[in-house]
C-alpha positions as CSV (number, residue, x, y, z in Angstrom):
1,M,13.2,-97.9,-1.6
2,R,15.6,-100.5,-0.1
3,F,18.5,-100.7,2.4
4,A,21.9,-102.2,1.5
5,H,22.4,-103.2,5.2
6,P,18.9,-103.7,6.6
7,Q,20.3,-105.5,9.7
8,I,21.6,-102.2,11.0
9,L,18.0,-101.0,11.4
10,S,17.6,-103.2,14.4
11,L,19.7,-100.6,16.3
12,L,16.7,-98.3,16.1
13,A,15.0,-100.5,18.7
14,V,18.0,-100.1,21.1
15,F,19.8,-96.8,21.0
16,P,16.9,-94.2,20.8
17,P,14.9,-95.8,23.7
18,L,18.0,-96.1,25.8
19,M,18.9,-92.4,25.2
20,L,15.3,-91.3,26.2
21,V,15.5,-93.4,29.4
22,F,18.9,-92.0,30.2
23,F,17.9,-88.4,29.6
24,W,14.8,-88.8,31.8
25,W,16.8,-90.4,34.6
26,S,19.5,-87.7,34.3
27,W,17.0,-84.9,34.5
28,H,15.4,-86.3,37.7
29,K,18.8,-86.9,39.2
30,R,19.8,-83.3,38.4
31,Q,16.7,-82.0,40.1
32,Q,17.5,-84.1,43.2
33,L,21.0,-82.8,43.4
34,I,19.9,-79.2,42.9
35,T,17.5,-79.4,45.8
36,Q,20.2,-80.8,48.1
37,F,22.8,-78.1,47.5
38,I,20.6,-75.0,46.7
39,Q,17.9,-73.6,48.9
40,A,14.5,-73.3,47.4
41,R,14.3,-69.5,47.8
42,L,17.6,-69.1,45.8
43,L,16.7,-71.6,43.1
44,S,14.5,-69.3,41.0
45,A,17.2,-66.6,41.0
46,L,20.0,-68.9,40.0
47,T,18.0,-70.5,37.2
48,V,16.9,-67.3,35.6
49,G,17.0,-67.5,31.8
50,I,17.0,-71.3,31.6
51,S,14.3,-72.5,29.2
52,P,12.8,-75.9,29.5
53,A,11.7,-75.8,25.9
54,R,15.4,-75.2,24.8
55,L,16.4,-78.2,26.9
56,K,13.7,-80.4,25.3
57,L,14.7,-79.2,21.8
58,R,18.3,-80.1,22.4
59,L,17.5,-83.5,23.7
60,A,15.1,-84.2,20.8
61,S,17.7,-83.0,18.3
62,L,20.3,-85.3,19.8
63,V,18.0,-88.4,19.7
64,L,16.9,-87.7,16.2
65,S,20.5,-87.2,15.0
66,V,21.3,-90.7,16.3
67,V,18.2,-92.1,14.5
68,Y,19.4,-90.5,11.2
69,I,22.9,-91.7,11.7
70,I,21.7,-95.3,12.0
71,L,19.6,-94.8,8.9
72,A,22.6,-93.5,7.0
73,L,24.7,-96.5,8.2
74,A,22.0,-98.8,6.7
75,R,22.6,-97.2,3.3
76,P,19.1,-96.3,2.0
77,Q,18.8,-96.7,-1.8
78,W,16.0,-95.8,-4.2
79,G,16.1,-95.5,-8.0
80,F,18.4,-97.6,-10.2
81,D,20.0,-97.7,-13.6
82,W,20.6,-100.7,-15.9
83,E,24.3,-101.0,-16.4
84,P,26.4,-103.6,-18.2
85,T,28.7,-105.5,-15.8
86,K,31.3,-108.1,-16.5
87,Q,31.3,-111.2,-14.3
88,R,33.2,-114.4,-14.2
89,G,31.0,-117.4,-13.7
90,L,29.5,-120.6,-15.1
91,D,26.6,-121.2,-17.4
92,I,24.4,-123.8,-15.7
93,L,21.1,-125.3,-17.0
94,V,19.0,-126.9,-14.3
95,A,16.6,-129.6,-15.6
96,I,13.8,-130.6,-13.3
97,D,11.6,-133.8,-13.9
98,T,7.9,-132.8,-13.8
99,S,6.5,-136.3,-14.6
100,K,3.9,-137.9,-12.4
101,S,6.5,-140.2,-10.9
102,M,7.9,-137.1,-9.1
103,L,4.7,-137.1,-6.9
104,A,6.1,-140.2,-5.0
105,E,6.5,-139.4,-1.3
106,D,9.4,-141.7,-0.5
107,I,11.4,-138.5,0.1
108,A,9.4,-135.9,2.1
109,P,7.2,-134.1,1.2
110,N,7.6,-135.5,-2.4
111,R,10.2,-135.7,-5.1
112,L,9.1,-132.7,-7.1
113,T,9.1,-130.3,-4.1
114,R,12.6,-131.5,-3.0
115,A,13.8,-131.0,-6.6
116,K,12.5,-127.4,-6.6
117,L,14.2,-126.7,-3.2
118,A,17.4,-128.2,-4.5
119,A,17.3,-125.8,-7.5
120,L,16.9,-122.8,-5.2
121,D,19.8,-124.1,-3.1
122,L,21.9,-124.3,-6.2
123,M,20.9,-120.7,-7.0
124,Q,22.3,-119.6,-3.5
125,Q,25.6,-121.4,-4.3
126,A,26.0,-120.1,-7.8
127,K,26.1,-116.4,-6.9
128,S,28.1,-115.2,-9.9
129,D,26.8,-117.8,-12.4
130,R,24.1,-117.6,-15.0
131,L,21.3,-120.1,-14.4
132,G,18.6,-121.4,-16.8
133,L,15.7,-123.8,-16.2
134,I,14.4,-126.8,-18.3
135,A,11.1,-128.5,-17.4
136,F,10.8,-132.0,-18.9
137,A,8.5,-135.0,-18.8
138,G,7.6,-136.8,-22.0
139,T,9.2,-133.8,-23.8
140,A,11.5,-131.0,-22.7
141,F,11.0,-127.2,-22.8
142,L,13.4,-124.3,-22.0
143,Q,11.4,-122.6,-19.2
144,C,13.9,-119.9,-18.4
145,P,16.9,-118.9,-20.6
146,L,20.4,-118.3,-19.0
147,T,20.2,-115.2,-16.8
148,V,21.8,-113.7,-13.7
149,D,18.3,-112.5,-12.5
150,D,17.7,-114.6,-9.4
151,T,14.1,-113.4,-9.2
152,A,13.2,-114.6,-12.7
153,F,14.9,-118.0,-12.0
154,R,13.0,-118.4,-8.7
155,Q,9.7,-117.5,-10.2
156,S,10.2,-120.0,-13.0
157,V,11.1,-122.8,-10.5
158,E,8.1,-122.0,-8.3
159,T,5.6,-122.3,-11.2
160,L,6.6,-125.9,-11.9
161,D,4.1,-128.7,-11.4
162,V,3.3,-132.1,-13.0
163,N,0.8,-130.5,-15.4
164,I,3.2,-127.9,-17.0
165,I,4.2,-130.5,-19.6
166,P,1.1,-132.0,-21.3
167,Q,2.9,-135.1,-22.6
168,G,3.4,-137.6,-19.8
169,G,6.4,-140.0,-19.3
170,T,10.1,-139.3,-18.9
171,A,12.5,-138.6,-21.9
172,L,16.0,-138.0,-20.7
173,A,17.5,-138.1,-24.2
174,E,15.3,-135.1,-25.2
175,V,16.4,-133.2,-22.1
176,I,20.1,-133.5,-23.0
177,Q,19.4,-132.5,-26.6
178,T,17.4,-129.4,-25.5
179,A,20.2,-128.4,-23.1
180,A,22.8,-128.8,-25.8
181,A,20.7,-126.6,-28.2
182,A,20.1,-123.9,-25.5
183,F,23.8,-123.0,-25.1
184,K,25.2,-120.5,-27.6
185,E,28.1,-121.4,-29.9
186,G,31.5,-120.6,-28.5
187,D,30.9,-121.5,-24.9
188,N,33.8,-123.7,-23.7
189,Y,32.1,-125.5,-20.9
190,K,28.4,-126.1,-20.6
191,A,26.9,-127.6,-17.4
192,L,23.6,-129.4,-17.1
193,V,22.3,-130.4,-13.7
194,M,19.5,-133.0,-14.0
195,L,17.1,-133.4,-11.0
196,T,15.2,-136.6,-11.7
197,D,14.3,-140.1,-10.4
198,G,15.9,-141.6,-13.6
199,E,12.8,-143.5,-14.8
200,D,13.5,-143.2,-18.5
201,H,10.6,-144.4,-20.7
202,D,12.5,-143.8,-24.0
203,S,15.9,-145.4,-24.9
204,G,18.9,-143.5,-26.1
205,A,19.7,-141.3,-23.1
206,V,23.3,-142.7,-22.8
207,E,23.9,-142.2,-26.6
208,A,22.6,-138.6,-26.3
209,A,24.9,-137.9,-23.4
210,K,27.9,-139.3,-25.4
211,K,27.0,-137.0,-28.4
212,A,26.5,-134.0,-26.1
213,A,29.9,-134.6,-24.4
214,E,31.6,-134.3,-27.7
215,A,30.0,-130.8,-28.0
216,G,31.5,-129.8,-24.6
217,L,28.4,-130.4,-22.4
218,Q,29.1,-131.6,-18.8
219,I,26.2,-133.5,-17.1
220,F,25.7,-133.7,-13.4
221,A,23.0,-136.1,-12.4
222,V,21.1,-135.8,-9.1
223,G,19.0,-138.8,-8.1
224,I,15.8,-138.1,-6.2
225,G,13.9,-140.9,-4.5
226,S,14.7,-144.4,-3.2
227,A,15.6,-147.7,-4.8
228,D,12.7,-149.4,-3.0
229,G,10.2,-147.1,-4.7
230,E,6.9,-145.7,-3.8
231,L,3.3,-146.1,-5.1
232,L,2.2,-143.0,-7.0
233,R,-0.8,-141.1,-5.6
234,I,-2.7,-138.3,-7.3
235,K,-5.8,-136.2,-6.4
236,D,-8.8,-135.9,-8.7
237,A,-10.9,-132.8,-9.2
238,N,-12.9,-133.5,-6.0
239,G,-9.8,-133.7,-3.9
240,R,-9.9,-137.5,-3.4
241,T,-6.7,-139.4,-3.4
242,D,-6.2,-142.2,-5.9
243,Y,-3.3,-144.3,-7.3
244,V,-1.8,-143.8,-10.7
245,R,-2.6,-146.9,-12.8
246,D,-1.3,-148.2,-16.1
247,E,-3.5,-149.2,-19.1
248,D,-4.2,-152.6,-17.5
249,G,-5.4,-151.0,-14.3
250,N,-2.4,-152.0,-12.2
251,V,-1.1,-149.6,-9.6
252,V,2.2,-148.0,-10.6
253,K,5.3,-148.1,-8.3
254,S,8.2,-145.7,-9.1
255,H,11.8,-146.5,-8.3
256,L,15.0,-144.5,-8.4
257,N,17.2,-145.7,-11.4
258,E,20.7,-144.9,-10.2
259,D,22.5,-147.1,-12.7
260,L,21.1,-145.1,-15.7
261,L,22.0,-141.7,-14.1
262,K,25.5,-142.9,-13.3
263,D,26.0,-144.1,-16.9
264,I,24.9,-140.7,-18.2
265,A,27.2,-138.8,-15.9
266,K,30.2,-141.0,-16.8
267,E,29.9,-140.1,-20.5
268,T,31.1,-136.5,-19.8
269,Q,34.6,-135.5,-18.6
270,Y,33.7,-133.7,-15.4
271,G,30.2,-135.1,-14.8
272,I,29.4,-136.8,-11.6
273,Y,26.3,-138.5,-10.0
274,L,25.0,-137.6,-6.6
275,R,22.0,-138.8,-4.7
276,L,19.9,-136.0,-3.0
277,Q,20.0,-136.8,0.7
278,G,20.9,-134.6,3.6
279,A,21.1,-130.8,3.9
280,K,24.4,-130.3,2.1
281,S,23.9,-132.4,-1.0
282,I,23.8,-129.4,-3.4
283,E,26.7,-127.7,-1.7
284,T,28.8,-130.9,-2.2
285,L,27.7,-131.0,-5.8
286,Y,28.8,-127.4,-6.5
287,Q,32.1,-127.7,-4.6
288,Q,33.2,-131.1,-5.9
289,G,31.7,-130.9,-9.4
290,L,30.7,-127.5,-10.8
291,S,33.4,-125.4,-9.2
292,R,36.1,-127.5,-11.0
293,L,34.9,-126.1,-14.4
294,P,36.8,-123.1,-15.8
295,K,34.7,-119.9,-15.4
296,S,34.2,-117.7,-18.4
297,E,33.8,-113.9,-18.5
298,H,30.4,-112.8,-19.7
299,E,28.7,-109.4,-20.0
300,E,25.2,-108.9,-18.7
301,K,23.1,-105.7,-19.2
302,L,20.2,-106.5,-16.8
303,V,22.1,-105.5,-13.7
304,R,20.6,-102.9,-11.4
305,Q,22.9,-100.2,-10.0
306,Y,21.0,-98.6,-7.2
307,H,21.4,-94.9,-6.3
308,E,22.9,-94.4,-2.9
309,R,20.8,-92.0,-0.7
310,Y,22.7,-92.3,2.6
311,H,23.8,-88.6,2.4
312,W,20.3,-87.3,3.0
313,P,19.8,-88.8,6.5
314,L,23.5,-88.1,7.3
315,A,22.9,-84.4,6.3
316,L,19.8,-84.3,8.6
317,A,21.8,-85.8,11.4
318,L,24.5,-83.1,11.1
319,I,21.9,-80.4,11.0
320,L,20.3,-81.7,14.2
321,L,23.7,-81.9,15.9
322,A,24.3,-78.3,14.9
323,I,20.9,-77.3,16.3
324,E,21.8,-79.0,19.6
325,M,25.0,-77.0,19.7
326,L,23.6,-73.7,18.7
327,F,20.8,-73.6,21.2
328,P,22.1,-73.4,24.8
329,E,19.8,-73.9,27.7
330,R,20.0,-70.3,28.9
331,K,18.9,-67.3,27.0
332,R,21.6,-64.7,26.3
333,E,21.2,-61.0,27.2
334,P,20.8,-58.8,24.1
335,K,23.3,-56.2,25.5
336,T,26.1,-58.5,26.1
337,I,25.9,-60.7,23.0
338,A,25.9,-60.1,19.3
339,P,22.6,-60.0,17.5
340,S,21.4,-63.3,16.2
341,L,18.4,-64.9,14.8
342,K,15.4,-65.3,17.0
343,P,14.4,-68.9,17.9
344,A,11.4,-68.8,15.7
345,K,13.4,-67.5,12.7
346,V,16.1,-70.1,13.4
347,L,13.6,-72.8,13.4
348,T,12.1,-71.5,10.2
349,A,15.5,-71.4,8.6
350,A,16.2,-75.0,9.7
351,A,12.9,-76.1,8.3
352,A,13.7,-74.4,5.0
353,V,17.0,-76.2,4.8
354,L,15.3,-79.5,5.5
355,V,12.8,-78.8,2.7
356,L,15.6,-77.9,0.3
357,L,17.6,-81.0,1.2
358,G,14.6,-83.3,0.8
359,W,13.3,-81.6,-2.3
360,P,14.5,-84.3,-4.9
361,P,12.7,-87.3,-3.2
362,L,9.7,-85.1,-2.7
363,V,9.5,-84.2,-6.3
364,R,10.0,-87.8,-7.3
365,G,7.7,-89.1,-4.6
366,S,5.2,-90.6,-7.0
367,T,7.9,-92.1,-9.2
368,S,9.5,-93.7,-6.1
369,G,6.1,-95.0,-5.0
370,A,5.6,-96.6,-8.4
371,L,9.1,-98.1,-8.3
372,R,8.5,-99.4,-4.8
373,E,5.3,-101.1,-5.9
374,Y,7.1,-102.7,-8.8
375,K,9.9,-104.1,-6.6
376,Q,7.4,-105.5,-4.2
377,G,5.6,-107.4,-7.0
378,N,2.5,-105.2,-7.1
379,Y,2.7,-104.7,-10.8
380,D,-0.9,-103.7,-11.3
381,Q,-0.6,-100.8,-8.8
382,A,2.8,-99.8,-10.3
383,L,1.2,-99.6,-13.7
384,K,-1.6,-97.4,-12.4
385,D,1.0,-95.1,-10.8
386,Y,3.0,-94.8,-14.0
387,Q,-0.2,-94.1,-16.0
388,K,-1.0,-91.2,-13.6
389,L,2.4,-89.8,-14.1
390,L,2.0,-90.1,-17.9
391,Q,-1.1,-88.0,-17.7
392,R,1.1,-85.1,-16.7
393,H,4.3,-86.1,-18.6
394,N,3.1,-88.0,-21.6
395,E,6.2,-87.1,-23.6
396,D,8.7,-88.7,-21.2
397,P,9.8,-92.0,-22.9
398,R,11.3,-93.3,-19.6
399,L,7.8,-93.3,-18.0
400,H,6.5,-95.2,-21.0
401,F,9.3,-97.7,-20.7
402,N,8.7,-98.3,-17.0
403,A,4.9,-98.5,-17.6
404,G,5.6,-101.1,-20.3
405,A,7.8,-103.1,-17.9
406,A,5.0,-103.1,-15.2
407,A,2.4,-104.1,-17.7
408,Y,4.6,-106.9,-19.0
409,R,5.1,-108.3,-15.5
410,D,1.4,-108.1,-15.0
411,K,0.9,-110.1,-18.2
412,K,-1.0,-107.3,-19.8
413,F,0.9,-107.7,-23.1
414,D,-1.3,-105.5,-25.2
415,Q,-0.7,-102.5,-22.9
416,A,3.0,-103.4,-22.6
417,A,3.3,-103.3,-26.4
418,K,1.8,-99.9,-26.6
419,E,4.0,-98.5,-23.9
420,F,7.2,-99.9,-25.4
421,D,6.2,-98.6,-28.8
422,A,5.9,-95.1,-27.3
423,A,9.3,-95.5,-25.6
424,L,10.9,-96.0,-29.0
425,A,10.7,-92.2,-29.6
426,A,13.5,-91.7,-27.0
427,S,16.6,-89.9,-28.2
428,D,18.7,-92.1,-25.9
429,L,20.1,-95.0,-28.0
430,K,20.4,-97.2,-24.9
431,L,16.7,-96.7,-24.1
432,Q,15.8,-97.3,-27.8
433,E,17.7,-100.6,-27.7
434,L,16.0,-101.8,-24.5
435,S,12.6,-100.7,-25.9
436,Y,13.1,-102.7,-29.1
437,Y,14.3,-105.7,-27.1
438,N,11.3,-105.6,-24.7
439,H,8.8,-104.8,-27.5
440,G,10.1,-108.0,-29.3
441,N,9.6,-110.1,-26.1
442,T,6.0,-108.6,-25.8
443,L,5.1,-109.5,-29.4
444,F,6.4,-113.0,-28.9
445,Q,4.1,-113.5,-25.8
446,L,1.1,-112.1,-27.8
447,G,1.8,-114.5,-30.6
448,Q,2.2,-117.3,-28.1
449,Q,-1.4,-116.6,-26.8
450,N,-2.9,-116.4,-30.3
451,P,-4.4,-119.7,-31.5
452,D,-4.6,-118.6,-35.1
453,P,-1.4,-119.8,-36.8
454,T,-1.5,-117.0,-39.4
455,K,-1.8,-114.2,-36.9
456,K,0.8,-115.9,-34.7
457,T,3.2,-116.0,-37.6
458,E,2.7,-112.2,-38.3
459,T,3.2,-111.3,-34.7
460,W,6.3,-113.4,-34.4
461,K,7.7,-111.8,-37.5
462,G,7.2,-108.4,-35.9
463,A,9.1,-109.6,-32.9
464,L,11.9,-110.8,-35.2
465,K,12.2,-107.3,-36.7
466,D,12.4,-105.7,-33.2
467,F,15.3,-108.0,-32.2
468,E,17.0,-107.1,-35.5
469,S,16.6,-103.4,-34.6
470,S,18.0,-104.0,-31.1
471,L,21.0,-105.8,-32.6
472,K,21.6,-102.9,-34.9
473,L,21.9,-100.6,-31.9
474,N,24.0,-103.1,-29.9
475,P,25.4,-105.9,-32.1
476,Q,27.2,-107.4,-29.0
477,D,24.0,-108.0,-27.0
478,P,23.9,-111.8,-26.4
479,D,20.3,-111.9,-25.2
480,A,19.0,-110.2,-28.3
481,K,21.0,-112.6,-30.5
482,F,19.6,-115.6,-28.5
483,N,16.0,-114.3,-28.7
484,Y,16.4,-113.6,-32.4
485,E,17.5,-117.2,-33.1
486,F,14.9,-118.6,-30.8
487,V,12.0,-116.8,-32.5
488,K,13.4,-117.7,-35.9
489,K,13.5,-121.3,-34.9
490,R,9.9,-121.2,-33.6
491,L,8.7,-119.6,-36.8
492,E,10.3,-122.5,-38.8
493,E,8.7,-125.0,-36.5
494,L,5.3,-123.3,-36.9
495,K,5.7,-123.3,-40.7
496,Q,6.5,-127.0,-40.7
497,Q,3.5,-127.7,-38.4
498,Q,1.3,-125.9,-40.9
499,Q,2.7,-127.8,-43.8
500,Q,2.2,-131.1,-41.9
501,Q,-1.3,-130.0,-41.0
502,N,-2.1,-129.2,-44.7
503,K,-0.6,-132.5,-45.8
504,S,-2.6,-134.4,-43.1
505,D,-5.8,-132.6,-44.2
506,Q,-5.1,-133.5,-47.9
507,N,-4.4,-137.2,-46.9
508,K,-7.7,-137.2,-45.0
509,Q,-9.5,-135.8,-48.0
510,D,-7.9,-138.4,-50.3
511,Q,-8.8,-141.1,-47.9
512,K,-12.4,-139.8,-47.7
513,D,-12.6,-139.6,-51.6
514,Q,-11.1,-143.1,-51.8
515,Q,-13.6,-144.4,-49.3
516,Q,-16.5,-142.8,-51.1
517,Q,-15.3,-144.3,-54.4
518,Q,-15.0,-147.7,-52.8
519,N,-18.4,-147.4,-51.3
520,Q,-19.8,-146.4,-54.8
521,Q,-18.1,-149.4,-56.3
522,N,-19.5,-151.7,-53.7
523,Q,-23.0,-150.2,-54.3
524,D,-22.6,-150.7,-58.1
525,S,-21.4,-154.2,-57.6
526,Q,-24.3,-155.0,-55.2
527,K,-26.7,-153.4,-57.7
528,D,-25.3,-155.6,-60.5
529,K,-25.6,-158.6,-58.4
530,D,-29.2,-157.8,-57.5
531,Q,-30.0,-157.2,-61.2
532,Q,-28.3,-160.4,-62.2
533,Q,-30.2,-162.3,-59.5
534,Q,-33.4,-160.7,-60.6
535,K,-32.8,-161.6,-64.2
536,S,-31.9,-165.2,-63.1
537,E,-35.1,-165.5,-61.1
538,Q,-37.1,-164.0,-63.9
539,S,-35.5,-166.4,-66.4
540,K,-36.3,-169.3,-64.0
541,S,-39.9,-168.1,-63.7
542,E,-40.2,-167.9,-67.6
543,Q,-38.7,-171.3,-68.0
544,N,-41.1,-172.7,-65.4
545,K,-44.0,-171.0,-67.2
546,D,-42.8,-172.4,-70.6
547,Q,-42.4,-175.8,-69.1
548,Q,-46.0,-175.7,-67.7
549,N,-47.3,-174.5,-71.1
550,Q,-45.4,-177.3,-72.8
551,Q,-46.8,-179.9,-70.4
552,A,-50.4,-178.5,-71.0
553,Q,-49.9,-178.6,-74.7
554,Q,-48.5,-182.2,-74.5
555,Q,-51.5,-183.2,-72.4
556,K,-53.9,-181.5,-74.9
557,Q,-52.1,-183.2,-77.8
558,E,-52.3,-186.6,-76.1
559,Q,-56.1,-186.0,-75.5
560,E,-56.6,-185.0,-79.1
561,K,-54.5,-188.0,-80.2
562,Q,-56.6,-190.3,-78.0
563,E,-59.8,-188.8,-79.5
564,Q,-58.4,-189.2,-83.0
565,Q,-57.5,-192.8,-82.2
566,K,-61.0,-193.4,-80.8
567,Q,-62.5,-191.8,-83.9
568,Q,-60.1,-193.8,-86.1
569,Q,-61.0,-197.0,-84.3
570,A,-64.7,-196.2,-84.6
571,A,-64.2,-195.4,-88.3
572,D,-62.2,-198.5,-88.8
573,Q,-64.8,-200.6,-87.1
574,S,-67.5,-199.1,-89.2
575,Q,-65.3,-199.5,-92.3
576,Q,-64.6,-203.1,-91.3
577,Q,-68.3,-203.7,-90.8
578,K,-69.0,-202.1,-94.2
579,E,-66.2,-204.1,-95.8
580,Q,-67.4,-207.2,-94.0
581,Q,-70.9,-206.5,-95.4
582,Q,-69.5,-205.9,-98.8
583,A,-67.2,-208.9,-98.6
584,Q,-70.1,-210.9,-97.5
585,Q,-72.0,-209.6,-100.4
586,Q,-69.0,-210.2,-102.7
587,A,-68.5,-213.5,-101.2
588,D,-71.8,-214.3,-102.1
589,Q,-70.9,-213.0,-105.6
590,K,-67.0,-213.6,-105.9
591,P,-64.6,-215.8,-104.3
592,P,-63.0,-214.4,-101.3
593,Q,-59.5,-212.7,-101.5
594,P,-56.9,-212.2,-98.8
595,Q,-56.9,-208.9,-97.0
596,E,-53.7,-207.0,-95.7
597,A,-53.7,-205.6,-92.1
598,P,-53.5,-201.8,-92.0
599,E,-50.1,-200.5,-90.6
600,Q,-50.3,-197.9,-87.8
601,K,-47.7,-195.2,-87.7
602,Q,-47.1,-193.2,-84.5
603,T,-45.6,-189.8,-85.1
604,E,-44.8,-187.1,-82.6
605,T,-44.7,-183.5,-83.6
606,A,-43.6,-180.5,-81.5
607,A,-45.3,-177.2,-81.9
608,A,-43.1,-174.6,-83.5
609,G,-41.3,-172.2,-81.1
610,Q,-41.7,-174.6,-78.1
611,M,-38.8,-176.0,-75.9
612,T,-38.6,-179.5,-74.6
613,P,-37.9,-180.1,-70.8
614,E,-34.4,-181.4,-71.6
615,Q,-33.6,-178.2,-73.5
616,A,-34.9,-176.1,-70.6
617,R,-32.8,-178.1,-68.1
618,Q,-29.6,-177.6,-70.1
619,L,-30.3,-173.8,-70.4
620,L,-30.6,-173.5,-66.6
621,D,-27.4,-175.4,-66.0
622,A,-25.6,-173.1,-68.4
623,Q,-26.8,-170.0,-66.6
624,K,-25.8,-171.4,-63.2
625,S,-22.3,-172.0,-64.5
626,E,-22.0,-168.3,-65.6
627,E,-23.0,-166.9,-62.1
628,Q,-20.1,-165.3,-60.1
629,L,-19.9,-164.2,-56.5
630,L,-18.8,-160.7,-55.4
631,P,-15.2,-160.6,-54.1
632,I,-14.8,-160.7,-50.4
633,K,-13.0,-157.7,-48.7
634,P,-9.6,-158.8,-47.3
635,K,-9.2,-158.6,-43.5
636,E,-7.3,-155.5,-42.3
637,K,-4.0,-156.0,-40.7
638,Q,-4.3,-155.9,-36.9
639,V,-2.3,-153.3,-35.1
640,D,0.1,-154.5,-32.4
641,R,-1.2,-152.9,-29.2
642,S,0.9,-155.0,-26.8
643,R,3.1,-152.1,-25.9
644,H,1.6,-149.8,-23.2
645,F,2.2,-146.1,-23.1
646,K,3.6,-145.0,-19.8
647,D,2.2,-141.7,-18.6
648,W,4.2,-141.3,-15.4
């Protein structure tokens, strides 16, 4: 339940108490005047038939009638219908910088908090416009699509923090590209409001703005911070404050880059740059910049048309006024007046009328309670109330739809999917369309939470079919068209990621196989080298052994030769002695004759199959000349790590 004019309820604290005080004072004043003009002995006779209970009833009826009239003026409302309404307004995307540089406190309390407050101020200015939200840091993400639901936009803004985007840094070019892709084709003027300090860590922001301007995008840059800058402080898990540091350990100081933001705004036709300072900066931005854009007519289906219930308290007030008029202070004599209902019967009839008038809200009391819990944000309690109602009316598709909406808001997407699936059995085509649409949103959220790419793909395909069914029932639904294209795009991105992942895994496997092959080649080469070295050492040892054997044989031959020479000399000497004796004897018998000196021949023979030291030396030199060293692995190319990654 809600009131269209809740400020009128403050009259309840003024008029009823004043009336009670006035009636009490008037009764006492009346008693004083009666005692002054009427004697006490005549008072009882003159006041015969006057009932104090009647007097109190009249006064109570009058006071209560005033209370109900005030309630009727406040216009109580409960229950609503979703109706399509046409509005003329702008389509504005608000991009908020969530990088760590937005934690700087050069503008109190810090840059990010002021940016969020500025976005909410813009929501107050853009009453008939559709607003969307983009969160960006090192990358950009459409946090909230274009909508006229202020509650959804406010909740999306309030959830922003520096950890919502995992990739650090600031990429203004990607923000502009994301904003250009978020608008639907056919929109004449597209507005982008960037709330940032302008610290762009990637180049190409001005070129992206120029390309977006050709597509009709108007960029309004709002600078947050100071040109002098501020040191960035963060809190760790233990709550201790520390400074943000770069890869070299230096403390980071963030500055407002106004020149870049001005250059980006100048690339568009209506774009302007404004620095966030003072209380009316956003109001100035809207009046001098956004209000100049032509407004387009768009149709939105998510507009609540509340049911007016002011006639119930107004009817009660009229009944109470009638009671005050029908019940005089004095009882009438039965003989002189026409028969009428007795007071008890009159009161009973009035109570019956009140029950009949209040019957619809009493019958729908539980439904109203569930709706009230839903509006107050108590989605868990609202879901429980709807489930209790479903136990009695399980065939009502509207109850299933409302239960699914409460479960979706409570992030119980499994329960929401079941309830929306049950609501598809409705005979109302409008309810079927909304059920298909919300069921598709629920399946997308379920797929978003599933880490398995295969199951995520299947779930998102189901969401795509639901959006197709919704478009069949209402081909002109812009939100269903947008969600259909969005889910289709996410499916293509997921498919590309899977292909890239498979390709990466194949490359890793190829590299692993190549590394194993190279290691095997290195092992084989090392083994060949060891075998060759072993053979060389073995050959050397055999050659040394042969050389020693040859030396020993030579020594043995020399010794044998020396012994032979000695034996020969001894034989020669004995022969000479014999010859001398014979010669002496012949001399005694014949004349002496000249003798020839025996000729000594020195011959050297080599044993068969043996190698001389010179031949062994030549063989070793030949083997050394055939030895080859293993190739040395070339040095890997060093990676240039001079460029530091900026995570703020």
